C-alpha positions as protocol buffer text, in pm:
chain_id: "A"
residue {
  index: 1
  type: UNK
  ca { x: 1373 y: -96 z: 880 }
}
residue {
  index: 2
  type: UNK
  ca { x: 1367 y: -331 z: 588 }
}
residue {
  index: 3
  type: UNK
  ca { x: 1071 y: -256 z: 344 }
}
residue {
  index: 4
  type: UNK
  ca { x: 948 y: -381 z: 8 }
}
residue {
  index: 5
  type: UNK
  ca { x: 887 y: -93 z: -221 }
}
residue {
  index: 6
  type: UNK
  ca { x: 664 y: -177 z: -522 }
}
residue {
  index: 7
  type: UNK
  ca { x: 470 y: 15 z: -785 }
}
residue {
  index: 8
  type: UNK
  ca { x: 140 y: -79 z: -928 }
}
residue {
  index: 9
  type: UNK
  ca { x: 86 y: -143 z: -1301 }
}
residue {
  index: 10
  type: UNK
  ca { x: -78 y: 136 z: -1490 }
}
residue {
  index: 11
  type: UNK
  ca { x: -456 y: 167 z: -1429 }
}
residue {
  index: 12
  type: UNK
  ca { x: -452 y: -21 z: -1089 }
}
residue {
  index: 13
  type: UNK
  ca { x: -409 y: 283 z: -866 }
}
residue {
  index: 14
  type: UNK
  ca { x: -574 y: 415 z: -662 }
}
residue {
  index: 15
  type: UNK
  ca { x: -736 y: 104 z: -523 }
}
residue {
  index: 16
  type: UNK
  ca { x: -759 y: -130 z: -226 }
}
residue {
  index: 17
  type: UNK
  ca { x: -635 y: -489 z: -259 }
}
residue {
  index: 18
  type: UNK
  ca { x: -731 y: -771 z: -24 }
}
residue {
  index: 19
  type: UNK
  ca { x: -409 y: -964 z: 46 }
}
residue {
  index: 20
  type: UNK
  ca { x: -379 y: -1317 z: 162 }
}
residue {
  index: 21
  type: UNK
  ca { x: -507 y: -1355 z: 521 }
}
residue {
  index: 22
  type: UNK
  ca { x: -766 y: -1078 z: 477 }
}
residue {
  index: 23
  type: UNK
  ca { x: -518 y: -787 z: 518 }
}
residue {
  index: 24
  type: UNK
  ca { x: -625 y: -478 z: 321 }
}
residue {
  index: 25
  type: UNK
  ca { x: -363 y: -289 z: 124 }
}
residue {
  index: 26
  type: UNK
  ca { x: -451 y: 71 z: 14 }
}
residue {
  index: 27
  type: UNK
  ca { x: -265 y: 163 z: -311 }
}
residue {
  index: 28
  type: UNK
  ca { x: -223 y: 549 z: -328 }
}
residue {
  index: 29
  type: UNK
  ca { x: -287 y: 730 z: -658 }
}
residue {
  index: 30
  type: UNK
  ca { x: 91 y: 733 z: -742 }
}
residue {
  index: 31
  type: UNK
  ca { x: 79 y: 351 z: -723 }
}
residue {
  index: 32
  type: UNK
  ca { x: 369 y: 311 z: -479 }
}
residue {
  index: 33
  type: UNK
  ca { x: 335 y: 86 z: -176 }
}
residue {
  index: 34
  type: UNK
  ca { x: 584 y: 10 z: 97 }
}
residue {
  index: 35
  type: UNK
  ca { x: 539 y: -308 z: 295 }
}
residue {
  index: 36
  type: UNK
  ca { x: 747 y: -345 z: 611 }
}
residue {
  index: 37
  type: UNK
  ca { x: 928 y: -678 z: 642 }
}
residue {
  index: 38
  type: UNK
  ca { x: 1065 y: -866 z: 938 }
}
residue {
  index: 39
  type: UNK
  ca { x: 1322 y: -1137 z: 896 }
}
residue {
  index: 40
  type: UNK
  ca { x: 1229 y: -1446 z: 1088 }
}
residue {
  index: 41
  type: UNK
  ca { x: 1489 y: -1736 z: 1102 }
}
residue {
  index: 42
  type: UNK
  ca { x: 1345 y: -2084 z: 1182 }
}
residue {
  index: 43
  type: UNK
  ca { x: 1422 y: -2170 z: 1544 }
}
residue {
  index: 44
  type: UNK
  ca { x: 1475 y: -1806 z: 1638 }
}
residue {
  index: 45
  type: UNK
  ca { x: 1289 y: -1672 z: 1937 }
}
residue {
  index: 46
  type: UNK
  ca { x: 1236 y: -1326 z: 1787 }
}
residue {
  index: 47
  type: UNK
  ca { x: 1237 y: -1086 z: 1493 }
}
residue {
  index: 48
  type: UNK
  ca { x: 1564 y: -906 z: 1411 }
}
residue {
  index: 49
  type: UNK
  ca { x: 1391 y: -571 z: 1345 }
}
residue {
  index: 50
  type: UNK
  ca { x: 1082 y: -448 z: 1516 }
}
residue {
  index: 51
  type: UNK
  ca { x: 802 y: -374 z: 1273 }
}
residue {
  index: 52
  type: UNK
  ca { x: 426 y: -348 z: 1289 }
}
residue {
  index: 53
  type: UNK
  ca { x: 374 y: -667 z: 1089 }
}
residue {
  index: 54
  type: UNK
  ca { x: 577 y: -921 z: 901 }
}
residue {
  index: 55
  type: UNK
  ca { x: 536 y: -959 z: 528 }
}
residue {
  index: 56
  type: UNK
  ca { x: 403 y: -1288 z: 424 }
}
residue {
  index: 57
  type: UNK
  ca { x: 556 y: -1440 z: 117 }
}
residue {
  index: 58
  type: UNK
  ca { x: 205 y: -1490 z: -27 }
}
residue {
  index: 59
  type: UNK
  ca { x: 154 y: -1101 z: -17 }
}
residue {
  index: 60
  type: UNK
  ca { x: 452 y: -1039 z: -236 }
}
residue {
  index: 61
  type: UNK
  ca { x: 374 y: -1322 z: -468 }
}
residue {
  index: 62
  type: UNK
  ca { x: 12 y: -1191 z: -501 }
}
residue {
  index: 63
  type: UNK
  ca { x: 123 y: -825 z: -578 }
}
residue {
  index: 64
  type: UNK
  ca { x: 390 y: -948 z: -830 }
}
residue {
  index: 65
  type: UNK
  ca { x: 127 y: -1166 z: -995 }
}
residue {
  index: 66
  type: UNK
  ca { x: -101 y: -854 z: -1027 }
}
residue {
  index: 67
  type: UNK
  ca { x: 185 y: -685 z: -1222 }
}
residue {
  index: 68
  type: UNK
  ca { x: 347 y: -486 z: -943 }
}
residue {
  index: 69
  type: UNK
  ca { x: 720 y: -417 z: -981 }
}
residue {
  index: 70
  type: UNK
  ca { x: 991 y: -387 z: -715 }
}
residue {
  index: 71
  type: UNK
  ca { x: 1141 y: -41 z: -684 }
}
residue {
  index: 72
  type: UNK
  ca { x: 1507 y: 31 z: -589 }
}
residue {
  index: 73
  type: UNK
  ca { x: 1586 y: 186 z: -250 }
}
residue {
  index: 74
  type: UNK
  ca { x: 1616 y: 563 z: -230 }
}
residue {
  index: 75
  type: UNK
  ca { x: 1739 y: 817 z: 32 }
}
residue {
  index: 76
  type: UNK
  ca { x: 1998 y: 1076 z: 119 }
}
residue {
  index: 77
  type: UNK
  ca { x: 2368 y: 1016 z: 91 }
}
residue {
  index: 78
  type: UNK
  ca { x: 2383 y: 990 z: 468 }
}
residue {
  index: 79
  type: UNK
  ca { x: 2102 y: 719 z: 455 }
}
residue {
  index: 80
  type: UNK
  ca { x: 2283 y: 520 z: 176 }
}
residue {
  index: 81
  type: UNK
  ca { x: 2365 y: 167 z: 303 }
}
residue {
  index: 82
  type: UNK
  ca { x: 2738 y: 115 z: 359 }
}
residue {
  index: 83
  type: UNK
  ca { x: 2726 y: -184 z: 117 }
}
residue {
  index: 84
  type: UNK
  ca { x: 2494 y: -336 z: -137 }
}
residue {
  index: 85
  type: UNK
  ca { x: 2319 y: -672 z: -103 }
}
residue {
  index: 86
  type: UNK
  ca { x: 2426 y: -788 z: -451 }
}
residue {
  index: 87
  type: UNK
  ca { x: 2627 y: -677 z: -755 }
}
residue {
  index: 88
  type: UNK
  ca { x: 2406 y: -447 z: -965 }
}
residue {
  index: 89
  type: UNK
  ca { x: 2176 y: -335 z: -677 }
}
residue {
  index: 90
  type: UNK
  ca { x: 2059 y: 22 z: -740 }
}
residue {
  index: 91
  type: UNK
  ca { x: 2024 y: 302 z: -495 }
}
residue {
  index: 92
  type: UNK
  ca { x: 1881 y: 638 z: -591 }
}
residue {
  index: 93
  type: UNK
  ca { x: 2082 y: 898 z: -399 }
}
residue {
  index: 94
  type: UNK
  ca { x: 1851 y: 1193 z: -342 }
}
residue {
  index: 95
  type: UNK
  ca { x: 2135 y: 1421 z: -221 }
}
residue {
  index: 96
  type: UNK
  ca { x: 2334 y: 1362 z: -544 }
}
residue {
  index: 97
  type: UNK
  ca { x: 2013 y: 1335 z: -765 }
}
residue {
  index: 98
  type: UNK
  ca { x: 2131 y: 1032 z: -943 }
}
residue {
  index: 99
  type: UNK
  ca { x: 2130 y: 652 z: -930 }
}
residue {
  index: 100
  type: UNK
  ca { x: 2422 y: 449 z: -800 }
}
residue {
  index: 101
  type: UNK
  ca { x: 2496 y: 81 z: -832 }
}
residue {
  index: 102
  type: UNK
  ca { x: 2674 y: -160 z: -611 }
}
residue {
  index: 103
  type: UNK
  ca { x: 2984 y: -319 z: -777 }
}
residue {
  index: 104
  type: UNK
  ca { x: 3335 y: -431 z: -668 }
}
residue {
  index: 105
  type: UNK
  ca { x: 3280 y: -333 z: -306 }
}
residue {
  index: 106
  type: UNK
  ca { x: 3170 y: 22 z: -377 }
}
residue {
  index: 107
  type: UNK
  ca { x: 2861 y: 237 z: -473 }
}
residue {
  index: 108
  type: UNK
  ca { x: 2943 y: 355 z: -831 }
}
residue {
  index: 109
  type: UNK
  ca { x: 2787 y: 605 z: -1067 }
}
residue {
  index: 110
  type: UNK
  ca { x: 2699 y: 549 z: -1431 }
}
residue {
  index: 111
  type: UNK
  ca { x: 3063 y: 603 z: -1536 }
}
residue {
  index: 112
  type: UNK
  ca { x: 3185 y: 333 z: -1299 }
}
residue {
  index: 113
  type: UNK
  ca { x: 3352 y: 574 z: -1064 }
}
residue {
  index: 114
  type: UNK
  ca { x: 3331 y: 492 z: -690 }
}
residue {
  index: 115
  type: UNK
  ca { x: 3114 y: 741 z: -496 }
}
residue {
  index: 116
  type: UNK
  ca { x: 3199 y: 822 z: -143 }
}
């Protein structure tokens, strides 16, 4: 499932934020929120990934305007995506205990070496 991971600015957690459309977002004490996202293509009859709700662009804009910052994806080596979405995308590999970056068709460590 695709999700947007964000972290609240200092002093804004814990709290509850009313998002566009009246949706309530509970921000935990650690300030990290994950919002499921569904990709909808105009003219498409459905959603590519089943999720509880689709993220409205207004929600992300509202949170970014409040000072929230996007967080990189994390997970085990087995859960690491087979490819990055863009050059420089970061993934924190919890199995290896270190960050990796997508560059030149491979996940690479801080030295630039490809990581399998």
